[in-house]
Steps between C-alpha positions, in 0.01 A plus 500: 500500500869556566758271350529280808140482607347161438140405448405301811293231330718374215493116498774281639537128561701267717341183363830375367373146453226608261741722307721203417234233462305711253814606309413865563680742263750693711629850431843543659584870549842436657815625331640274224800398712266369770289315245813341349604361839179302534143514372186291465410307183311723259537819707556808283747764612380857434698694760407824670868593516790361302832380642679835481205680656483240776869553572461878509194485726678258732800729523273794580327296771833408657632856514187714529221281635166363387321823416784615275512158333126509428528850358791389282305201372197709411723741311679221312174338391292793387359655184530289186682218678220470753245489219696223328504294819125544548428414137696174532321407822168580340569267209583221744196567721261509206647179358492332843218650709522207742868565573687669783806720540778501756835653590760352732325540837157618390583852611547837338585398144200273453268749672624783276460282189150396605402859583636655181325237292173573683532877468577487128261225391255422779624139506496362854774241462579259782822536697669204671536565872858434604618501139762271350657427837174361642433295186851358507473410870167329433650289220796393714267392779277315256797330335615358833148386595413353162835327451432308820185342355564493124493170308761511221573206273850540358545413133855380442683368200821536304578819312306509175208274594269802470411552866423869463269468201333198663439684828348799323224270374424359845226643718572605765868589482750766605757588235805575715727559201246737348473699823880513534538556122777245462513150352668368811827380344842628401348590162183636653535877467242688296565801280352727766608505868345306783264691729639632829498248784219695668294492182550124470391448861192717450397310187558162667300599807207617287499182290501285814241718672255450214553124500446462874183709482371275222484217749872425528516232228814306416692686229786425265831685510830433329787341690739783589786568733442789734671734253335566164760703319589776747164486677430269790187350645408633846612250761148434633391398151812303413506295819157354426562485124816296556299234689218469245432182296691478172364377168767442235424578136700290254588536131758349266819684411386594149188666638703682765746633244212633289331672794830649620575633152158661488553672834872589489521580130167578335310661787800673655618647168149627430502680836832670431414605145162636609678711761814607311432450131641229276873580500535613861260230613711230337815631667340530844347153476814324372716680759260381769534140379879525517491665843264235632731221387804682637343528846479120533842424351645378833217254553529379142875455520748648256473247219120484507477876507729536199313231305153643568623854438631399158170329415312811608718731289455279194124495551488879537702541180268273299190655655612854416601408145191313384251480788554125547434405865590131483864548602386630837383151586860377535606742774161474670519120512854516639391756759206286612704181518823636648366765736130508577433125520774419750399798711135401490577138587663620821213736581244227438681266739460760774123497441453126461276471806268771363447353151143380461484430124711501183383485141454675168270796451184295453567281800587795724194690378272211594670447835468865601134503405414185690717555808488876552217627277754708306361517147680534166343714229 
């Protein structure tokens, strides 16, 4: 068999619905730069060609045509490099025999990957017809259709009441902040970047698709503006989301300060130190705190900004010297009272006609169970 002859009976699928409903392991053979622009949750990128090779092949195609580009690609990925690619695909296929592979359009790259794997190992691994582009189009169509019928129940509440941790224990729910990888506030950045907008949309569409195909139950989701960090909800989703009933979770100020300290200080610092090490992690985390406060200085007003900044610096000094976290409570309480609460009061007024219930965690838990069959565990 020559290098570009393909076995006629290697398996392929265009059952995109089943791929996503069954959480099928996906092998993405696109170049890393394509994968970075947008991917599917859990897909593993083991490319046929890397970014530089893709660029070189594309340049050859532009100046010399398709046949020359194919020949160039086969030369670039040959010998030991070809064996390495096949070995990596084999490990994935053996670990996930129920999976499927794809390239951008389901064309030459995925067919070559599938064929080489078959020739070297005898594994007849499924290929996705239409590739990433077809899967992406399917998810966009499903997002629009499912957003039109979805039944969200929006969980609101002041900053620090514990909405995110509460929602994660509700079934069913969609964790919008988890999908967007942002805590949804000025201090909401994580140690690692948010996913690309396309990746966020893909993940949101899949989460909604699975809910709708479970019978389209009511589900909990956290009260968010359209933007979550630098990612934004697709308009079809947000338009219905912004009209959904609102249930307000309440907690006293002391509880809110404690939860905020856990998230902004304890959890966030642990993320940064796990990623960068203790010294660099501390610097990256504390710089992020300062930057977050600086970005809202105009809304705080000059005197409030200076006061809270001084409280934050004093807390960081004490924390770094002896590990005492208590001083953080002073700047957190001031931030909640002087910034977040007034902002949330205004936002809540805009949603007054949508509020169906208000109460503490136990009361809200019982209400959601009785009214919407959303269970807390």
